[in-house]
N, C-alpha and C positions, 0 to 999 in steps of 0.2 A: 455519366448521365447522358451524354450524346450517344454513346454506344447503345445504351438502353433504349433511348428514344428511337434510334434507327431500327432497333430490333422489333419494336411494336408497331411501327408505321408500315403499312403495306407499300410495296414498290409503287412509286409515282404519287403517293398520297401527299397532301399538303402538309408540310412541316411547320407547325405553329412557331417553332423557334426562328424560322426565317422571318416571320412577321415581326418578332422582337428585333431582329437585325434591321429590318426596313424602318421600323418606327423609332428606334432608339440609337442605333449605331451609325447607319449610313448618313443621316443628317449631320451628326457630329463630325464624321470624317470629311464630308463635303465642305462644311463651313470652316473647319479649323485645320485640316491636314492636307487636302488635295492641292492647295496652292504650291506646296513644296514637295509633295510626295505622291505625284500622279504622273501619268504619261503626258498630261497636258501642261505640266509645270514648265515654266520658262527655264528654270535652273533646278534640276533634280537635286535634292539635298541628301547627303549621306548614302546615296545609292538605294534609298528605301522607297518602294512603291506600296502605297496603302490603298490603291484603287482596284486591286485584284486580291483574291483570296491567296493565290500563290505568293504574291509579293509580301503579304503580311506574315505568312508562315515562314518564308525564306529569310526575311530580314534584310538589312542593308550591308554597308561596308564593314560593320563591326563583326559580321559573321554570326551574330546571335539572332535568333528568331524574335521578331517583334511580338508575335502572338504564339503562345504555346497552349493549344486547346486543352481546357480542363485545369490549367495551372496558372492562375493570374500572377502568383508571386514569382514565377519563372519567366514571365513575359516582359520583355524589355519595354514595351509600350506603357505598362503600368508603372514601372520605375520612372519613366519620363513624365507622365501626366501627374504623378503625385508630387513632383517637385522636391523629392527627398535627396536627390543627388544634384549638387550645385552645377555639375558639369553636364547634366543631362536633364533639361527642362523643356518640355514641349506641351503646347505651343510656346514658342520662346517669348512672345510679347505679353501674354496673359494666361494664367492658369485656368483650366476648365473649371466650370462650376461643379460643386460636389455631386449634383444629380447626374451629370454627364460622366464623371469619373466612376461613380457607383454603377452606372449602366454598363460601362465597358468592362468593369470587373465581373459583373453578373454574367455578361455575354461570354466572356472567356471561360468562366466557371461552368457555364452550360455546355462547353465544348466548342465555343466559337462557331456556331452554325452560320454559314455564309453562302448565299445563293449565287454569288458572283462566279462566273465560269472561267475566269482567267483572262478574258479579253478586256484590255484596258479601255478601249474605245468602243462604245456601242453606237449603232446608228440612232439618229433622232427618232423618237417614238412615232412621229407622224409618218415615217417612211416604211414602217413595218406593217405587214398584213397578217391577219389571224384567220385561221380556217373557220372559227366560230362566228365571225362577222360576215361571212358570205351568206347570201339569201338561203333560206330553208328550201331545200329541193323536195319534190314529191316523187321519189324514185319508184319505178315499177316493181311490183313484187317479183322476185327472181324465180325462175323455173328451177326445179330440183329433180334429182333422179328418183327419189322415194317420195312421191306426192302423197302417198297414203299417210305419212307422218304429220301432215300439215293440218292443224286444227284452226289456227288463226294466222294472219299474215306474218306475225312475229316468227313463227316456226320456219317459214320459207327463208327469211333472212339468216336465221341462225343455222339452218341445215345447209344452206349453200356454202357457208364458210366451213362447216364441218366436212362436207364432201370434198371441198377443195384441199383440205388438209389431210384427207384420208382418214377421217375419224367418224365414228358412229355415235349417235346419242345413246344415253343410258336407257335401260328399260323403264317403264312407268313405275312410279312409287306405289306401294300398296295403299289401300283405301284409308287405313288407320293413319298412316304417315301423312297422307294428303290432307285429310281433314284437320289434323293437328297443325300442319304447316299453314294451311289457309286461314284457320281460325286465329292463330297467333299473328300472322302477317296483316290480317285485315282488322282484328279487334284487340290484339295484344293479350288475349285470354286463351286458356286451354278449352277445348271442347268438353262438354259434360259427357259422362258415360252414356247418357240417354241419347245425346246427339250423335255420338259415334255409333251406337247400336242402330239408330234409324238410318244412318248413311250406309252402314254395312248391309242392312236388310233391303235397301233400295237398289234393285237391279235394272232400273230404267236407264236409258241412254243419257238422260239429262240429270241424273242423280247428283253429279258433282256441280253442274251449273246451278241447280236449285240450292245447294249449300252456299255457293258464292253469292247468289242473290240474297239469301237470308243474311249473310254476314255483311254485305254492303248496306242492307237496310237496317242493321242493328245500330242502336244509338252508341254502342261502344266502338264502332268504326271511327267516328269522329274523335274519340278519345285517343285511339292509337295513332292515327295519322295527324291529329292535332299536336301530339307530343313531338312527332317528327318536325313539324313546322315551328314549334316553340324552340327547338334547337337552333333553327335558322334565325329566329327572332331574338335570341339571347335572353329568353324569358327568365325573370326572377321576381320575387315578391318584395325585395328590398332594393335600395338604391346603391348599395355599396357604402363606402366610408362617407359619412356626412359630419358636419359640425354638430356634435351632440347637444350643444347649448342652445340650438335654435331651429333644428330641422328634424322632422319625423323621418325615421329611416325607412319606414314601410310605405310602399305605394298604396294609394287609395283605390287604384283601378286595375291592379294586376290580374286578380281573379276574373274580373269582368271581361278583360281582353281574352284570357284563356278560354272562358266559356263561350265567347263569341267565335273564336276559331273552331272549337268543337262543334258548335251549332252550324256554322257556315259549311263545314265539311259534311256534316250529316245531311244537310239540305242540298248538297252537291252544287253549292254556289259556283258559277263559272269562274275559272281561275283568273281571267282578266278582271272581272268585277271584284274578286277577292283581293287582288292587288290594288285596284283603284281605290277601294275603300280604306285600305291600310295606309295609303300614301296621301290621299286627298279626300278622305271621307267627309271632312267639314264642308267641302264644296259640292258634294254629291248627295249625301243623305238628307232627306227632307224630314219634316216634323213627323210624318207617318212612320218613317223607318229610322227614328232617332237613335234606336239601339245600335244601329250600325256605326255610330260614332265610336263605339268601343274598339273598333278595328284599328284606330289610330294608336293604340298601345304598341303596335309594331315599331313606331318611331319614338314613343315617349317612355318606354320601359327600360331604356338603357341605363348604364352607369351615369351617376350625376357628376363625377369628377370634381367634387367640391364647388360646383357651380361654374366651372371654367367652360364658357360657352363654346370656345374653339374646339375643345376636346369632345364636348357633347355633340356638336355638329359633325366632327370627324367620325364619331361612332355611328351616327345615323347614316352618313354616306357609306361607310364600310358595310354596315348591316344591309342596307338597301342594295348596294351594287354587287356585293359578293352573293347576297341571298337570292337576288332575282336575275342578275346578269352574269354571275360568275366572273366578274372582273375585279381585280384588286386595285380599284381606283384610289383608295387611301394611300397607296404607295407613292402617289404623285403629290402628296401634301407638301413635301419639302423640295422636290425636284421632279423633272420629267421622269415618268416611269422608266425604269432601266431595261425593261423587257418588252413591254406592250405599248401600242400606239396611244398612249394617254399622256398628253402634256400636262404640266402643272396648271396651265390656264383652264383646262377642262375640270380639274378638281375644284378650283375656286369658282367656276361657273355654277357648279352644284352647291358649293358652300353658300353662295349668294342666295340660292333658293331657300335654304333652311335658315339662313340669317334673316331672311325676310319674313319669317314665320315666328309667332310667339305662342307660348303655351297657355291653355285655359282649362280649368276644371269645370266640367258640365255635369249636371244631374240628368240621368237618363230616364228615371221612372216617372210615370204619370198615372193618375188614378190609383194611388197607393191606398191599400186598406188601412183605415185609421185604428191600428192596434195600439195598445198601451206602449209597447216598445217603440213603435214608430213615433208616437207623440213625444215620448221622452227624448228620443234622438232629435226630432225636429226642434223641440224647445231648446235643447242644449246647443245644437249646431247653429240655429239662427241667431241665438244670443251671442255666440262667439264670432260669427260673421259680422254682426252689427257692431260689436266691440272693436273688431279689427278695422272695419271700414271707418269708424269714427277716429280711431287712432291714426290710421293712414292719412286721412284727410287733414288731421291736425298736423302731422309731421310734414306732409307735403306743403301745406300753407306756410309752416315755419321755414321750410327750405326755400320756397319761392321768395319769401320776404328777405331772407338772408342773401340769396343770390342776386336780388335786385341791388342790394347794398354793395355787392362785390362786382358790379358790372364792369368797372374800370379794370380790375385785375384780370377778369375773364377775357375781356377784349384784347388785352395785351398778351395773354396766354395763347390766344388763338394763333398768333404769329408763329408760335413754335409747337403747335398742336401735334405735329407728326413726330416729335421727339419725346412726347410724354409716354409713360408706360400704359399698357392697355389695362382695362378695368380688372382683368383677372389677376393681374400681378401688382395691384396697387390697393392699399387699404386706407380708407379715409378714417383716421382715428379720431380727429377733432372736427367739430362741426364747421369751423371756419377755414379748413384746408381747401385748397383748390382741388376740384374733382375733375379728373380727365374725362369722365362721361359728359359733364356739362360743357367742358371746353370743346369737345368734339361736336356736341350739339350746336354750340354757337358757330363752329366752323361750317357745319352742314347748312345751317340757317343762312350764313353769309354767302356760301357758294350757290345757293338757290336764287339769290337776288339777281334781278336783271340789271344789265349795265345802265339802264335809264331809271333805275329805282330812285324815287325822290329822296329817300333817306340814305341808302347805302350805295347808290351809284358812285358817288365820289370815293368811298372806301375802296370799291373795286378798281377804280381808276388808279388810285394811289398804290394799291397792292400790286398792280401789274408793272410798276416801275422797277427797273433794276436797282438793287441795293447799293451798288457801287457808284451809281449816278443819280441817287434818289433826290438829293437836294436840288440839283439843277432841273431835273424833270418835273419835280413838284412845283418849283417856282414858276416854270413856264405854264404848266397846266393850271395852277391857281390863278395866275394873272389873266389867262384867257377865259377860264370858266367862271371866276368870281371877281370880275373887275371892280375896282373901288368905286368907279362911277358907272352907273347902269347905262348901257347903250345897247342898241339893237345888234345882236350878234349875226354876222354874216358867215355862211358856211364857206370854209376854205377848201381848196382843191384837195381831195383825198379824205376829207372829214365826212363822217356820217351825219345825218340830220340829228340823231340822238345826242351826238357829242357836242353839238352847239346849242340845241334848242330844248332838250329834254328838261322839264322843270325840276328844280332841286328844292327840297324843303328849306324855307328861308332861314330856319335856325341852324341848319347844317351849313348853308352858305356863309352865314355870319361867323362860323367856327374858323374859317380859313381865309376870309376876304382880307383881313388886315395883315396876316402873316402866314406865309406858306409853311407847312410842316417840314422839319429837318429830317425826319425819319418816319418809318411806318409805325414805330412805337408811339411817336408823338400823335399820329393820327388816331390810334386806338385810345390814347389817354384823353384826347379832346372829345371824342365820341362818348367815352365813359363819363367824363365830367358833366357833359350836357344831359345825358340820360339820368344821372343822379339828380340834377336840377329838376328834371321833369318828374321824377319819382317824388321829390319833396313837394313840388307844386300840387301833385295829385293828393298826397297825404293831407296837405293844408286844406285843399278844397273839400275833402271828405270830412275833416274835422270841423270846418266852419259850418257845413250843412248839419252836422250832428248837434253842434252847440246851438244853432238857430232853430233846431227841430224842423228843418226843411227836408223835403224828399231827397234821398241820396242821388247824386248825379251819376249818369252812366258814362260820362266822358268829359274831357276838357272842352271848354267853349271855343278856344282857338284851334282851328283845324290843323295848323302846323304842329302845335303842341300835342294834339290828340294823335296825330300820326306817330309821333315819337313815343307817346304813352303806350300805344299798341305794341311797340317792340318789347315792352316789359310786361304787359298785362293781357295781351291777346291769348286765346286758348292754346294756340300753337307756339307761343313764345318759348324761347329756349330755357327760360327760368322755371317753366311749369313742369310738373311731373305728370306724364300722360297716364291714362287708365291702363291697367294691365295686371298681370300676375306678379306677385312679389319676386318670383324667380327671375323675371325679366327686369324688374325695376330696382332690385336691391342695391345696384351699383350707384344709384343716385344719392344714397344716404351715407352718413358717417357710420362707423362700426357700431357704436352703442345703439343707434336707431335700427340698424340692420338686425342686430341681435333681438331687440325688443319686438320688432315686427315679425321676425322669424319665429319667435316663441309663440306669438299669437296665431300665426299661420299653422304652426305645429299642433296647437290645440284644436284647430278646425279639422285638420287632417285626422287627428286622433279620434274625434267624434265620428268620423266616417268609418275609420278602420275598426274601432273597438265597440261601438254601439250595435247591439244585435238588431235594432230596428232601422239601421241606416239604409238608405237607398243606393242602388248602383250608380257609380260615377265613371266618367271617362275623362282622361286628360288628352286633349286634342291639340293640334296645331291649327292656327288660323293666320291668314295673311295680315301683316301689319298695314296700317293705313298708308304709311310712307315707305316706298321701296327705293332702294339704291343699288347700283351695281357694286359687286365686291371688287376688292383689289387683291392681287396676288401677295401672299406673305412670302417674302424672299427667304428661302431656306426654312420655310415653315414658321418663321418668327413673326408673330402678330405686330410687334413693334417696328418691323422693317418692311414697310408696305411698298409694293411695286405698282405695276400698271393696272389700270381698271380693266375688267373683263365683263362682257355681258352675261346675264343669266341664260343659259342654254344647255342643250343636251350634248353628249359626247360627240366629238367630230367623227370618230370611227364608226358610229352608228347613225349618223345624220346625213351623210352624203354631202355633195358640193353645195347644195342649196340650203344649208343649215341657217335657220333664222333664230334670233333671240326670242325668248319667251315674252309674250305680250301682256298677259293678264296677271295682275298681282305679283306675287313672288315667283310665279311660274310653276308652282308645285303641281297644280292640276295638269298642266301641259307636260310636265315631267312624268306624271303618272300615266298619262295617255301614251307618251312615247315608249314607256316600258311595257304597258299592257296592250301592245299593238301587235296585230298579226303581221305587220311589216318589220317588226323587230326580230332579227335573226337569232337572238339569244334567249328570249323569255321562255318560249315553248321548249326549246332544246334543254335549257337548264332544269325546268320542272319535270319533264319526262325522265330526264337522267336521275333526278332525285327519287322519283317513284320507282325506277328500275333498281336503284341502290337499295331502297327499302324492301324490295322483294328478293333480290339476289345477293345482297351483302356487298356488292361492289357495282359501281355505275358503269355504263358503257364508256363514259369518261371517268377515270378513277379519281380525279380531283374535282368534286362536284361544285366547288365554289371558286374554281380557277380554270377558266377556259382559255387562258392566255397562252403565250408562247412557251411558258415553262411546263405546261401540261402535256401529258401524253395525248396522242391522237385517239379518237374513239376506236374501240375494238371493232365496232360494227357501224361505221359512219352512215351507211345507207339506211340501216334500221333506225338510228337516231333521228335522221331527217324524216323517215316515214312516220315514226311515232309522233314527232313534233307537228308535222302537217296534219296528221290524223287528229291529233289533240285539238288543234285550232278548228279543223273542219267540223268536228263534232261538238262545237260550241264551248270549248275549253272545259269539258266535263271531266273531272278527275275520276269519278266512279266508272265512266266508260273506259278510261285508260286502264284502271285497275282490272276491269273485266277482261279486256283484250289480252292483258299480260297473264293473269292467273288462270285463264281458260286455255292458254297455249300448252302444247305438249312440252315446250321448253321448260315451262314452270313445273309441269307435272312429272318431270324426270325423277328417278331415284337419285339419292346422293351417293349410291354405290354404283360405279360404272360397270358396264358389261365386260370391258377389257381395260383394266387400269394401266397395264404396261404401255400400250400404244399411246394412250392419251397423255400419260405422264411424260413420255419422251417428247412428244410433239407440242404439248401445251400444258406445262406443269402448273401454271397458275389458273388453269381453267378459264382463260379469257374467252375461249370460243364456246363455252357452255356445253361441254360434252357430258356433263352430269350436273346435278343440283349442288349448290354449295351448302354444306352443313353449317349452321349458324348457332352461336350461343345466345341464350336469352340475355337481353340487355337488362339494366338495373330495374327498370319498371316492370319488365316481363318477369324477371326472377321473383320480385316481391309479390306481384299480383298472382303468379302461378302458385306460390307457396300459400298465400291467403286463400286462394280458391281450393287448394287441396285440404286445407284445415277446415273448410266450411264456414270461415268467418268473413270472407270478402264482402265488403259493403259496396254494392253497385250503384249507389245513389249518384246522380250526375250533377255536376256543377256546384257552385257555392264557394265560400271562402276557403283558403288554403288551411290545411291541418298539419301541425308539426308532429309527424308520427315518430320522430326521433325522441322528442321530449315526452311524447305520449304514445308509447309502443302499443297500447291497447287499441289505438285507432286502426281500423281495418279498411279505410277507403282506398280506392285505386291510387297508385303512386303518382299519377298525373296531378292529383289534388294535394300533393305534399307541399309543404312550405319550403320554398327555395330562398335561402338566405345568402345573398350574393357575397357579403363580407365574411360571414362565418359559415360557409358551406360545410355541413357535417362530414366527418371523415368517411362514413359509410357511402356517401354519394361519390366521393373521390375514388375510394377503393374499387368501386364497381363501374368506373369509367363514365360517370355522369359528366356531361360537358361543362366546361367553365362558363358560368353565366355572365362573366364580365364581357364577353364578346361573342360575335357570331360564331357558330360551330358548324363547319362543313359536314362532318360525319363523326360517328362514334368510333373509337378505336378499342379493340379488345386486348386487354392485358391479362396476363396470368401471374399473379403475385401472391406471396404467402398470406397476406392480410385477408384475402378473399376466403381462403380455406379456414383461417382462424375465426373469422366472423361467423361463417356458416356452422363450424363445428362447436364453437364455444359461446356464440352470441345468444342472448336470451330470446331474441325474436324467433329464430328457427326452432329453438328448443320448445317454445310455447306453442308454435304452430304444429310441431310434431306431436305434442301432447294432445292438441285438439283433434288432429287426424286420428290418433289412436282412439280417443274417446268417441269420435264420429263413427268408427267401425266396431265399437265395442258391443253392439247388439247382435253381431253376427252369430249364426247358430253354432258354428264350430270354428276352431282356430284356422283350419285351411280355408274356410269361407271368408274369414276375416282378412287373410292375406290376399285373397282374390279381390275383395272389396278395395283394399288399399291399392293394389296394382291398377285397378280400373280407374280409381280416382287420380292417382299420381301419373300413370303412364298411358291411360286411356286404352289399355289392352288387358287381356287375361294373362296371368303368369303361366309359365310351363310347369309341368309336374316337378322338374328339378328345382325350379325357383321356389315352389311351394315347400318342398322338403328342406331346402336351405333356410328358408324363413322360419320354419318350425324349429329347426335345429338352433338357429340363432337365438330365438326367444327363450328356448329352454336353457341355453348356456349362460344367460345373463344372471349374475349373482344378485342377491338382494343389495340394494344401494343404501348405504348409511345416510342418515340425515345430514344436512349441511352443517358445517362448523359454525358455532355462534360467533357473532361479531365481537372482537376483543373488548373487554370492559374498559380498557384504557382509552379506546377510541370514542366510545359512546359517552364517556364522562365529560368531554369537552364540547362546548357550544361557543358560537362566535356571533357577536351582535353589537348593539350600541344602545345608549340611553343617557339620561341625565341624573346627576347626583343631587340628592336632597340634603342640604346642609342642616336642616332642622332635625330630621329623623336619622341622619347619618346612614342612610341606606340609598340604594338606587331607586329612582322613581319608577323606572320601567326597564325592560329588556326586550329589544326588538331584534330578531335574527337578521344578520346580513344575508341578502337574498341570492347572491351570485358567487359561485365558486369557479375560478378560472382553471383549476388544476394545480395551482400553487398559491393561490390567495383567495381569501373571502373579501368581497367588496360589494359596492352598491349595484353594479350592473356590468354589462359587457364593456362599456366604455369607462375609462378611468382618467380623470375623476368623473363620477356619475353626475348627471344633471340634477338628480334629486338628493342623493346622499353624499355628494361631494367627494372628499378625500378619504373617507372611511376605508380602512384596509387592515387586514391581519394576515400575515404569513406565518410560517413555522416559528420564526424567531424575531420578526420585525413587525412594524405596524405604523399606522398614521391615524390620528383622531379625525373626527368630522370637522365641519367648517365653523361650528360654534359650540358653546358649552352644553347645549342640549344634545349634542351628538358625540359624546365621549365614546371611544371604542372600548369594547368589553370582551375579554377572553374569560368565559365562565366555566368553572369546574363544578359539576354536580356530584355530590358525594354518593358513592354506591355502598358505603360502609357505615358502621356505627363504631365510634372510637375517637381517637385523637390523631391529628396530623400536624406535620411541620411544613413550612413553606420556605423555599430558598430560590436563589436566582439573582441575576444582576439586571438592573434597569440602566440603559445608557441613552443619553442624548448627545449626539456627536457633532454639533456644529455651533459656531458662535453667532450665527444668524438668528434673528427673532428673539423671543423672550423665554424660550424653553417650553417645558411641558409640566403638567401636573399628573401625578401617579398615585393610585390608591389600591389597597387591598380591602375589599368590602365584603363582610359576611352578611348573608341574609338574616342570620340569627343574632350575631353579636355586633353588627355595625362595622365601623371603620377599624381595621386591625393595624393599618400602617398608612402613612401619607407622606409624600415627598414632592418637592419642587426641584426640577433638574434643568440646567442650562449649560450645555457643553460640558456635561459631567456624568458621573455614574454613581450608583449606590447599590450596595449589596443588601438584599432582602433576607432576613433571617427571623422567622416567626415560628414559635414552637408551642406545642401542646394545645392546639385549637380543637375543641370538642365539636364533633359533627355527627349527625344522624343521616340515614339515607334520604336523599333528595335535598339536603341542605346545599346552599350555593356559596361558593367563594368567587367573587368577581375581581379580576385584575384589570383595573380601569385606567385609561390615559385620556387626558383632555388637553386642549390647546392653551391652557393658562390664560384665557381671555384674549389671546391674539393669535390669529391664523398666520403663521410664518415659520417655515422650516421646522415642522413638528414631527419629523420622522424619529422613530425610537427603536431600540432593541430591548426585548424582554422575553426571556424563556422561563416562565414559572415552573417550578418543580414541586409537586406535592408528594410527601412521603408519610407513611404511617409512623407515628411516634414510637410504637413498640415493635420489636422484632417479630418475625413470623413465628407462630407456635410450632412446636415440633411436629404436630400432627397435620400441619397445613399441606394441602395438595399442590400440584403443579400450577393450578389455576389461581392460586392465592397471590393477589397483586399487592406489592409493597410500594410501588412508585408510579406516579403519573407525570410524565415528562411532556410538557406542552409541545416541544419541538419534535420529539420522536412520535408522539401520538397524533400529530397534526394531520388532518385528512378532510375530504369533502363529506357531504352528508352520507352517513353509513347506509349502504344499500343491502337490503336483505337478499341473500342468495336464493335463487329459485330452487324449488323442490327438485331433487334429482329425477330424471326421467325413469319411469319403470321400464320393464322389458319391452312392452309393445310400443312405448314412446320412443325408445332407442331404435327399434326396428323402423318405425315411421321416419325417424331422422335419417337413417341409412338410405332409405328410398329417396328422400328429398335431396340427399347429397350426391346422388349418382349422376353420371354424365348423361344418361338417357333422359333424366328430368331436365337437366340444364341446357341441353342442345336440341335444336329443331332439325330433324333430318329432311 
């Protein structure tokens, strides 16, 4: 696999497998291995160095390699971490967790990709300099010998390099090639024959520039370049794996973000504003431009990681920083960046920005037309929102009441808050369990109290005392602070005024006056007991007012008691659940409540996603009311927190006068720091991406990594000139396209004038002595095919369409449904980027599956059929071939090509009709229903809706949230969750006669109470009935009369109890009589449920006629698939 990967990656390209090492392997090695096996080890063990690639491959004193790339079972490190050999167990004190072991096995199986260059000790990141962080220069346009070749300044920079290398540029591309190239690059579409004819007929000097202006003004320009940006933004329409019992997997706002990107690019929104809105649109967009809130999908459309906020924030940091700054900041999550000047403190400075922001779903539409579909949506949606709000308030009140009763336990728990697991790794199963979220909320509440706080000032004083001398220190403090006889306190030398005269709540003073506490735990317990008394007092006060029918009091009459009551009942009290999105607040609740609220939120989301009349929504980030600085997670572990760091931008880009962010979370300040003309990376990174989109490789070949591992730019002065020009021209992306595509560099032929000279001096064409031939990407391939067929739907915007499930859909591919968890195979085969993460660039692979899909897939066959039909009105066969060439290749065929086409069509023999689907397959159906004891028949039969490739079940997730455990495979199954959901394997008779039934039913566990099984005839009723528990029974039923379409149902239920109800049953139906002598080969005598098991039979497409086959040949050609 590693060899294959290296083969498809261009030299210098970012290897995604290195990211796997940085995220999953290096942190484990640092935390568990480097102490004994690195150059920094005080005592190197076994001679084994694991802090370098060479050391891991070489091994230690044993002479055996610790890591054998591609062979986990031969790698000594795997033997050690599995603890299978009692003499070789590493780490020696405690076995790694299963996830870490599996990650190392996966890494080695991948080929052990390792970016470490063999140097055991790297300089501290702060000490390194990067070329990309130097200020953007504005270099002069160089002088060249052949000034006549210069059309835009781009050409001067390119030609100066070519002349220095002794190379000459290729001749200009012909006009047909040029319009095809420009139309694809700027719109992702082929030019129409009419557009090509018009260009060829236009002999004016500005003919090509008029084409470019038309393409830049096309609404399809935004679709093409929007798709480039969606790769950067790791766009998808689903969240990835989610808890199916409580969360909607589809985003409510994905298509709204996608359409915003397309619209922004079509409107030539300045790139700096384009970034500002995507990072901090909530603080920029006003009511008049509320639709710009959709831009924040850039941050909120990432994987959900099962709600683990640390990983969600890491994804946002990675996408933002690699996407806009080409810096791999996420590599500093667990340790200082090993190559670039990015300390881990800078990672957590950004982490704090996003931790200080919460998600909120907002409706974008206003003045919506009151259509029937909109009214239906609004009625359903508002009802679900109201129901959710009511339930949330009810649960929040219950929680607050319960937390007030647990105040003592929580105050004691605060003393060890830093040792508790984080929310993401702790599940509150029972309502009365201590919740780490609440403990930390109490901790933060106490840390914010001033030392002279009347209620918690004493707590802070006691908490500051050393544990090993607590009793003595507490006794001294108590005697001085709470004397048994009140006397005027005089300030002693060295004491502050607050320490002696700050007022203390009288009830608090009484807690300690008589007896000093012996420990901090005792302090917490006394506070807890007092607050419980106050709670009871307040309850009694409210009850008395209710009994006496008096107005409800708003507080306690005693001011000292009221101050204590506020600790439990104030709006910002730690026991209250703040307002916010359920995704941020779910950790407050126990697991059953989280599931209940999650299901209600899912219904709200479904009303937005599924109702045709729903309005567009955005999911935005907005600053939390309360901000706090983050703390470094030591080695990336949220449970092991280190020093606090301020929220601020990267040191390497901020200079010596770096200041912490001042406003809110700092997200707007972060956005401005990125979208600044003073930032040396932002413009460079974007113009490099645009260059990549036009030439197939960037001036910097690692578009998302400008760090020390990247190659230097091929044309550094050109990169800086483009970046400075980009900013000088108002960050206009269309102006940047214009200056590139109007250049002679871009207009070169892909066939050089003298290939031998250039191949020797510059085999990779880094100096651009000719244009790079490029293959159509996945979107271009599909859109070109649909355009050729005449079926391409050019409607812009709207919800995503699943053209894999609905192949008749002919919309542009950018509007296809991107399922992050179940990305269809055709996407992967044609190098569509992984939507789980930011994608720097597309890689072109050549694999057999691509040819198989194009040659045998229904999609291309049907478009070829449409292309043949589209040209069927031609006056003669040679004219029909010419029409096809003009549509497919945008050129006329040569006479030789016409003759070859005519010969091919004449040579195609008549195609026989497709073979019918075997009767044995169509006879079986798979579903569920309930048995009616009175009629002895099945009440109903509902088909199971989803086929996985090996099982029929309720949906993609198993168990399904609606149909539960229902499943049927070739020989096994499981009934549904209740007696109304018995699983049914149905045989539909295709014959008239008598049949026998055989096979064994098995229930193979002692758990539970077993299953009920029946054979039910739609005509005759129950033919056999059995109860099985850890047993088996042979079915042998003979001579059952059937007519065509009669049904025999093989039914299994849970026997009234859902517990361990898996079973095995392969029914076999055979004719009772032997085949007659005159029976043909298609005479069926047996229907075997296991052998016949299949998905829904799919009718084969009609074979392509001769002209359809010829059209398919044209669509399969390299000339169609490549852009010269």
